[in-house]
Backbone as CSV, one residue per row, in Angstrom:
resi,resn,N_x,N_y,N_z,CA_x,CA_y,CA_z,C_x,C_y,C_z
1,MET,83.735,89.748,91.271,84.294,90.827,89.836,85.567,91.411,90.328
2,LEU,86.622,91.689,89.448,87.845,92.400,89.932,87.761,93.813,90.116
3,ARG,88.593,94.229,90.895,88.319,95.681,91.313,88.793,96.635,90.360
4,TYR,89.634,96.265,89.295,89.967,96.988,88.286,89.051,97.308,87.275
5,LEU,87.942,96.389,87.235,87.124,96.613,86.095,85.924,97.821,86.038
6,PRO,85.820,98.131,87.184,84.812,99.522,87.146,85.544,100.792,87.339
7,MET,86.866,100.801,87.193,87.643,102.045,87.582,87.188,103.127,86.738
8,LYS,86.864,103.052,85.529,86.735,104.269,84.828,85.806,105.246,85.394
9,THR,84.849,104.779,85.814,83.813,105.742,86.592,84.226,106.414,88.005
10,ILE,84.920,105.251,88.829,85.436,105.648,90.000,86.526,106.779,89.906
11,PHE,87.380,106.354,88.854,88.297,107.273,88.397,88.102,108.681,87.978
12,ALA,87.002,108.804,87.342,86.641,110.078,86.983,86.077,110.788,88.165
13,VAL,85.514,110.301,89.216,85.151,110.924,90.369,86.436,111.231,90.996
14,PHE,87.365,110.615,91.116,88.447,110.828,91.746,89.265,111.823,91.192
15,LEU,88.949,112.086,89.752,89.531,113.538,89.086,88.950,114.519,89.566
16,THR,87.537,114.497,89.631,86.632,115.698,89.692,86.742,116.271,91.279
17,VAL,86.985,115.152,92.285,87.534,115.543,93.650,88.457,116.417,93.799
18,ALA,89.634,115.795,92.881,90.582,116.293,92.890,90.836,117.797,92.121
19,GLY,89.614,118.168,91.663,89.689,119.657,90.851,90.316,119.523,89.478
20,LEU,90.377,118.039,88.864,90.682,118.029,87.468,89.952,117.860,86.434
21,ALA,90.142,118.367,85.253,89.126,118.310,84.038,89.886,117.128,83.118
22,LEU,88.695,116.182,82.866,89.226,115.124,81.959,89.750,115.633,80.525
23,ALA,89.333,116.870,80.236,89.760,117.544,78.975,90.868,118.249,78.957
24,ALA,91.458,118.168,79.969,92.645,118.979,80.260,93.969,118.958,79.158
25,PRO,94.517,119.891,78.780,95.520,119.737,77.734,96.679,118.831,78.326
26,VAL,97.321,118.078,77.292,98.470,117.235,77.818,99.623,118.221,77.926
27,SER,100.407,118.009,78.996,101.688,118.704,79.126,102.690,118.407,78.193
28,ALA,103.486,119.266,77.989,104.631,118.802,77.076,105.745,118.067,77.765
29,GLU,105.515,118.053,79.239,106.671,117.331,80.048,106.168,115.760,80.202
30,ILE,105.095,115.336,79.710,105.023,113.959,79.890,104.838,113.529,78.444
31,ALA,104.848,112.132,78.373,105.238,111.456,77.223,104.015,111.220,76.323
32,LYS,104.128,111.212,75.074,103.062,111.027,74.197,102.409,109.756,74.348
33,PHE,101.215,109.523,74.058,100.235,108.389,74.139,100.944,107.187,73.673
34,GLU,101.783,107.436,72.548,102.191,106.056,71.861,103.746,105.546,72.429
35,ASP,104.160,106.617,73.253,105.281,106.235,74.088,104.914,105.660,75.418
36,ALA,103.846,106.352,75.817,103.395,105.911,77.203,103.136,104.341,77.065
37,ILE,102.525,103.718,76.170,101.811,102.628,76.285,102.912,101.416,75.650
38,LYS,104.114,101.959,75.488,105.157,100.778,75.070,105.423,99.956,75.995
39,PRO,105.600,98.616,75.685,105.881,97.405,76.683,107.139,97.766,77.447
40,ALA,106.940,97.478,78.506,108.164,97.598,79.504,108.980,96.295,79.326
41,VAL,109.908,96.197,78.478,110.761,94.939,78.508,112.196,95.062,78.948
42,ILE,112.485,94.225,79.950,113.890,94.278,80.446,114.506,93.192,80.189
43,GLY,115.709,93.409,79.419,116.595,92.110,79.119,116.748,91.987,77.627
44,ASN,117.447,91.065,77.455,117.701,90.630,76.001,116.208,90.252,75.346
45,PRO,115.978,91.050,74.146,114.607,90.584,73.527,114.714,89.360,72.920
46,ASP,115.726,88.614,72.718,115.868,87.500,72.129,115.826,86.364,73.347
47,ALA,115.904,86.580,74.691,116.099,85.655,75.464,115.302,84.399,75.428
48,PRO,115.823,83.192,75.818,114.929,82.025,75.380,113.727,81.898,76.528
49,VAL,113.789,82.662,77.503,112.645,82.641,78.701,112.242,84.048,78.698
50,THR,110.764,84.070,78.483,110.118,85.425,78.963,109.170,85.395,80.177
51,ILE,109.264,86.160,80.847,108.505,86.359,82.112,107.699,87.546,82.059
52,ILE,106.301,87.332,82.011,105.287,88.570,82.064,104.639,88.760,83.615
53,GLU,105.163,89.754,84.172,104.850,90.114,85.491,103.512,91.020,85.366
54,TYR,102.401,90.444,86.150,101.323,91.407,86.314,101.411,91.840,87.781
55,ALA,101.383,93.149,87.989,101.607,93.871,89.380,100.753,95.088,89.427
56,SER,100.336,95.315,90.808,99.521,96.510,91.013,100.661,97.262,91.951
57,LEU,100.747,98.457,91.676,101.695,99.320,92.481,101.457,99.491,93.979
58,GLY,100.071,99.345,94.254,99.447,99.293,95.649,99.507,97.876,96.287
59,CYS,100.211,96.883,95.754,100.052,95.592,96.359,101.414,95.260,97.157
60,PRO,101.162,95.053,98.422,102.516,94.976,99.224,103.279,93.670,98.746
61,HIS,102.485,92.476,98.337,103.304,91.385,97.821,104.100,91.618,96.585
62,CYS,103.695,92.547,95.849,104.473,93.061,94.673,105.687,93.707,95.083
63,ALA,105.315,94.660,95.905,106.554,95.358,96.550,107.525,94.572,96.935
64,ASN,107.244,93.635,97.627,108.279,92.539,98.389,108.967,91.771,97.183
65,PHE,108.196,91.253,96.220,108.657,90.613,95.146,109.752,91.672,94.603
66,HIS,109.550,93.132,94.191,110.623,93.732,93.601,111.728,94.316,94.613
67,HIS,111.665,94.073,95.826,112.786,94.457,96.736,113.572,93.146,96.809
68,ASP,112.895,92.023,96.985,113.766,90.799,97.723,114.139,89.858,96.261
69,THR,113.157,89.788,95.438,113.341,88.416,94.691,113.844,89.227,93.070
70,TYR,113.195,90.167,92.611,113.573,90.595,91.322,115.126,90.999,91.201
71,PRO,115.776,91.552,92.167,117.125,92.102,91.881,118.080,90.594,91.680
72,LYS,117.740,89.712,92.371,118.184,88.327,92.166,118.258,87.493,90.820
73,ILE,116.742,87.826,90.272,116.507,87.086,89.058,117.203,88.234,88.010
74,LYS,117.314,89.511,88.215,118.006,90.198,87.221,119.494,90.010,87.268
75,LYS,119.980,89.923,88.384,121.368,89.395,88.396,121.853,88.066,87.705
76,ASP,121.189,87.216,87.958,121.543,85.894,87.662,120.802,85.425,86.376
77,TYR,119.579,86.021,85.864,119.164,85.754,84.722,118.923,86.621,83.498
78,ILE,118.417,87.782,84.022,118.069,88.819,83.102,119.339,89.184,82.503
79,ASP,120.399,89.892,83.318,121.738,90.521,82.942,122.519,89.496,82.315
80,THR,122.295,88.372,82.330,123.137,87.239,81.572,122.612,86.697,80.392
81,GLY,121.337,87.373,79.982,120.743,87.264,78.558,119.803,85.995,78.491
82,LYS,119.713,85.335,79.532,118.803,84.153,79.563,117.102,84.562,79.906
83,VAL,116.887,85.369,80.297,115.429,85.942,80.620,115.178,87.411,80.180
84,LYS,114.169,87.720,79.776,113.688,88.911,79.583,112.357,89.112,80.274
85,LEU,112.150,90.103,81.211,110.813,90.487,81.952,110.161,91.561,81.343
86,VAL,108.756,91.364,81.277,107.921,92.435,80.594,106.855,92.850,81.923
87,PHE,107.242,94.054,82.344,106.471,94.536,83.645,105.028,95.067,82.982
88,THR,103.885,94.464,83.483,102.548,94.991,82.930,101.558,95.237,84.026
89,ASP,101.235,96.472,83.977,100.217,96.950,84.899,98.919,96.268,85.036
90,PHE,98.698,95.928,86.315,97.379,95.459,86.647,97.077,96.046,88.079
91,PRO,96.591,97.265,88.061,96.084,97.931,89.014,94.983,97.628,89.731
92,LEU,95.153,97.542,91.098,93.934,97.096,91.846,93.541,98.308,92.838
93,GLY,92.525,99.136,92.312,92.031,100.139,93.161,92.798,101.518,92.352
94,THR,91.765,102.634,92.751,92.000,103.757,92.099,93.533,104.406,92.261
95,PRO,93.900,104.566,93.452,95.247,105.094,93.635,96.474,104.407,92.935
96,ALA,96.227,102.912,93.073,97.291,102.283,92.099,97.049,102.513,90.487
97,LEU,95.907,102.683,90.103,95.726,103.209,88.606,96.269,104.431,88.607
98,ALA,96.071,105.383,89.354,96.867,106.606,89.069,98.381,106.506,89.161
99,ALA,98.898,105.636,89.910,100.240,105.602,90.051,100.811,105.104,88.513
100,SER,100.120,103.892,88.231,100.434,103.286,86.928,100.554,104.328,85.773
101,MET,99.641,105.307,85.789,99.428,106.085,84.592,100.659,107.178,84.794
102,ILE,100.792,107.862,85.965,102.043,108.430,86.388,103.454,107.987,85.789
103,ALA,103.524,106.521,86.252,104.847,105.948,85.639,104.898,105.822,84.203
104,ARG,103.568,105.517,83.378,103.590,105.551,82.052,103.611,106.681,81.401
105,CYS,103.295,108.014,81.997,103.476,109.312,81.382,104.816,109.752,81.612
106,SER,105.694,109.080,82.311,107.243,109.484,82.313,107.764,109.164,81.242
107,GLY,107.279,108.084,80.491,107.898,107.786,79.270,108.822,106.506,79.467
108,PRO,109.196,105.971,78.326,109.664,104.586,78.584,110.946,104.505,79.155
109,GLN,111.935,105.689,79.191,113.202,105.515,79.868,112.958,105.751,81.219
110,ARG,112.119,106.355,81.660,112.022,106.483,83.185,111.064,105.708,83.940
111,TYR,110.138,104.957,83.188,109.221,103.990,83.552,109.573,103.112,84.704
112,MET,110.363,102.338,84.568,110.845,101.427,85.403,111.417,102.168,86.713
113,GLY,112.097,103.525,86.689,112.534,104.247,87.654,111.407,104.598,88.519
114,TYR,110.228,104.927,87.985,109.011,105.382,88.625,108.238,104.000,89.267
115,ILE,108.276,102.977,88.661,107.770,101.798,89.272,108.674,101.266,90.639
116,ASP,109.835,101.443,90.487,110.604,101.331,91.713,110.319,102.417,92.765
117,LEU,110.259,103.603,92.459,110.007,104.824,93.236,108.515,104.507,94.170
118,PHE,107.633,104.025,93.245,106.378,103.733,93.889,106.324,102.548,94.789
119,PHE,107.030,101.764,94.239,107.142,100.554,95.069,107.645,100.991,96.531
120,ARG,108.922,101.575,96.490,109.590,101.908,97.680,108.587,102.843,98.609
121,ALA,107.959,103.666,97.938,107.415,104.653,98.803,105.788,104.390,98.890
122,GLN,105.470,102.964,98.739,104.123,102.354,98.589,103.269,102.850,99.781
123,ALA,103.928,102.663,100.928,103.288,102.870,102.423,102.805,104.299,102.675
124,GLN,103.492,105.231,101.811,103.193,106.590,102.086,102.003,107.076,101.265
125,TRP,102.204,106.705,100.076,100.845,106.867,99.203,99.722,106.205,99.208
126,SER,99.751,104.711,99.457,98.688,103.938,99.475,97.809,104.076,100.699
127,ARG,98.495,104.398,101.896,97.768,104.680,103.083,97.259,106.103,103.405
128,ALA,97.687,107.007,102.402,97.498,108.551,102.729,95.935,109.067,102.620
129,ASP,95.803,110.090,103.532,94.320,110.510,103.426,93.914,111.036,101.956
130,ASN,94.792,111.599,101.502,94.830,111.956,99.979,95.894,111.466,99.053
131,PRO,95.599,110.247,98.687,96.531,109.555,97.762,97.071,110.354,96.690
132,LEU,96.258,111.098,95.811,96.705,111.847,94.799,97.908,112.807,95.292
133,GLU,97.513,113.635,96.252,98.631,114.583,96.657,99.853,113.916,97.125
134,ALA,99.784,112.612,97.669,100.946,112.049,98.133,101.657,111.515,96.817
135,LEU,101.041,111.087,95.722,101.546,110.532,94.370,102.262,111.775,93.813
136,LYS,101.763,112.878,93.980,102.109,114.181,93.326,103.544,114.462,93.935
137,LYS,103.637,114.210,95.289,104.879,114.514,95.953,105.931,113.646,95.716
138,ILE,105.537,112.509,95.673,106.472,111.359,95.323,107.121,111.547,93.852
139,ALA,106.079,111.911,92.562,106.302,112.031,91.212,107.215,113.206,91.112
140,ARG,107.455,113.993,91.997,108.502,115.251,91.989,110.006,114.694,91.911
141,PHE,110.065,113.726,92.817,111.443,113.010,92.846,111.976,112.597,91.484
142,GLY,110.817,112.110,90.701,111.331,111.531,89.374,111.408,112.914,88.031
143,GLY,111.013,114.275,88.567,111.334,115.080,87.731,109.631,115.462,87.197
144,MET,108.600,115.009,87.669,107.250,115.508,87.172,106.669,116.351,88.104
145,THR,106.148,117.437,87.414,105.430,118.342,88.418,103.937,118.259,88.670
146,GLY,103.500,118.766,89.558,101.816,118.531,89.592,101.077,118.805,88.728
147,THR,101.554,119.726,87.806,100.785,120.095,86.493,100.969,118.747,85.459
148,ASP,102.134,118.271,85.490,102.306,117.199,84.669,101.279,115.934,85.128
149,VAL,101.505,115.675,86.422,100.628,114.764,86.974,99.190,114.959,86.513
150,ASP,98.770,116.018,86.681,97.312,116.530,86.379,96.897,116.231,84.936
151,ALA,97.847,116.542,84.078,97.596,116.241,82.568,97.668,114.975,82.295
152,CYS,98.465,114.287,83.019,98.669,112.752,82.790,97.327,112.023,83.043
153,LEU,96.717,112.169,84.453,95.662,111.647,84.992,94.256,111.991,84.090
154,ALA,94.691,113.050,83.301,93.417,113.517,82.464,93.209,113.028,81.076
155,GLN,94.127,111.905,80.775,94.069,111.156,79.838,93.164,109.960,79.442
156,GLN,91.909,110.074,79.063,91.049,108.829,79.258,91.511,107.825,78.333
157,LYS,92.195,108.189,77.249,92.928,106.759,76.362,93.891,106.049,77.053
158,LEU,94.514,106.878,77.948,95.568,105.933,78.705,94.834,105.107,79.959
159,ILE,93.868,105.930,80.450,93.079,104.970,81.495,92.470,103.835,80.706
160,ASP,91.873,104.067,79.545,91.371,102.947,79.115,92.344,101.802,78.519
161,HIS,93.451,102.250,78.090,94.588,101.287,77.720,95.239,100.427,79.113
162,VAL,95.249,101.203,80.157,95.940,100.385,81.363,94.728,99.333,81.776
163,GLN,93.467,99.839,81.842,92.519,98.887,82.291,92.161,97.894,81.266
164,GLY,92.373,98.091,79.834,92.137,97.283,78.885,93.111,96.086,78.995
165,THR,94.245,96.592,79.251,95.504,95.620,79.425,95.131,94.486,80.596
166,ALA,94.667,95.099,81.660,94.517,94.183,82.863,93.381,93.392,82.577
167,ARG,92.242,93.854,81.893,91.093,93.077,81.466,91.432,91.697,80.710
168,LYS,92.286,92.311,79.625,92.693,91.221,78.539,93.424,90.054,79.322
169,ALA,94.437,90.519,80.404,95.224,89.591,80.978,94.203,88.600,81.890
170,SER,93.095,89.111,82.418,92.178,88.323,83.111,91.225,87.533,82.324
171,GLU,90.945,87.970,81.140,90.125,87.155,80.236,90.760,85.991,79.612
172,GLU,92.210,86.300,79.190,92.686,85.396,78.231,93.723,84.501,79.197
173,HIS,94.260,84.746,80.289,95.133,84.058,81.035,94.696,83.738,82.359
174,GLY,93.422,84.367,82.943,92.906,83.983,84.208,93.629,84.803,85.278
175,ILE,94.278,85.807,84.925,94.970,86.694,85.938,93.914,87.230,86.829
176,ASN,93.972,87.201,88.138,93.075,87.721,89.119,93.606,88.112,90.266
177,SER,94.958,88.067,90.415,95.639,88.662,91.698,97.002,88.943,91.337
178,THR,97.668,89.692,92.179,99.049,90.277,91.964,99.814,89.824,93.269
179,PRO,101.034,89.652,92.930,101.701,89.531,91.745,101.350,88.124,91.118
180,SER,101.215,88.285,89.751,101.035,86.935,88.950,101.939,87.003,87.847
181,PHE,102.345,85.943,87.340,103.435,85.860,86.187,103.168,84.678,85.097
182,LEU,103.565,84.906,83.880,103.605,83.952,82.876,105.114,83.823,82.595
183,VAL,105.578,82.558,82.811,106.834,82.323,82.540,106.817,81.362,81.158
184,ASN,107.162,81.637,80.302,106.836,81.195,79.012,105.676,80.594,78.862
185,GLY,104.609,81.338,79.137,103.267,80.959,79.187,102.659,80.167,80.501
186,GLU,103.610,79.783,81.212,103.135,78.944,82.648,102.604,79.861,83.588
187,LYS,101.351,80.028,84.041,100.990,80.782,85.014,101.602,80.503,86.450
188,ILE,102.029,81.532,87.025,102.556,81.440,88.554,101.676,82.515,89.237
189,SER,101.487,82.265,90.399,100.616,83.494,91.193,101.434,83.356,92.566
190,GLY,101.490,84.655,93.014,102.133,84.917,94.221,103.611,85.272,94.239
191,ALA,104.127,85.968,95.358,105.593,86.199,95.329,106.433,85.312,95.959
192,MET,106.800,84.504,94.968,107.519,83.149,95.454,108.985,83.688,95.872
193,THR,109.360,82.910,96.918,110.882,83.144,96.998,111.790,82.900,95.925
194,TYR,112.996,83.428,96.038,113.924,83.402,94.874,114.189,81.894,94.552
195,PRO,114.567,81.123,95.558,114.875,79.585,95.256,113.626,78.919,94.692
196,ASP,112.434,79.279,94.945,111.092,78.611,94.125,111.171,79.213,92.774
197,PHE,111.252,80.553,92.653,111.421,81.153,91.215,112.654,80.698,90.502
198,ARG,113.483,80.419,90.984,114.731,79.982,90.236,114.551,78.519,89.609
199,ASN,113.592,77.797,90.363,113.529,76.439,89.809,112.562,76.531,88.613
200,VAL,111.466,77.409,88.800,110.591,77.492,87.487,111.313,78.189,86.397
201,ILE,112.423,79.099,86.604,113.125,79.590,85.453,114.019,78.568,84.733
202,ASP,114.524,77.806,85.820,115.504,76.669,85.244,114.653,75.670,84.296
203,ALA,113.552,75.388,84.767,112.716,74.280,84.230,112.308,75.008,82.747
204,ALA,111.801,76.180,82.701,111.698,76.810,81.409,112.886,77.006,80.574
205,LEU,113.846,76.996,81.206,115.048,77.317,80.312,115.477,75.943,79.537
206,LYS,115.459,74.912,80.280,115.490,73.312,79.993,114.500,73.095,79.005
207,LYS,113.352,73.630,78.954,112.248,73.001,77.848,112.752,73.806,76.453
208,ALA,113.236,75.029,76.856,113.585,76.015,75.743,114.711,75.725,74.960
209,GLN,115.538,74.609,75.513,116.901,74.230,74.741,116.395,73.415,73.369
């Protein structure tokens, strides 16, 4: 069984231990639910190749991909209009789920900035004795207060959405590890090197012609 499937119960305990109430009011400083769940699409919406990335913010291989491979893909393919990337939450573990929710609550304009922030600071919060407090400290760099984070994490609808998206990916596409990708529907698992990923993209571009 994938670790993200039973997270609703575990996450409720996580909030209780942190002294949060699931019925807490939503802060005016966090995105509305409708905005928080908008797909994170990077690049030309009409690009011939679509890469759907499934990533957990607590996954070291995902962080390596975003540090080493993604910038090259963005420069050569996304910025040139050939590829669009859809970043999709696939949190493995409670702290990663919390990080995904905080990024979502920042709103569509700041979402990918928070993704980058949490990947870069991954070692700090994923190994912390109190991951929630560590995430709050990091979230401040993006402009969210501790109160904002508390209100964000209290949103059951957002918990359900993030988990439901991951569950759907598992059931429909067999996604069971991170990072995983769908390149115009072709499943790719693991953080491949840029040359290997380039070969996959070039093949997809050729088919799309």
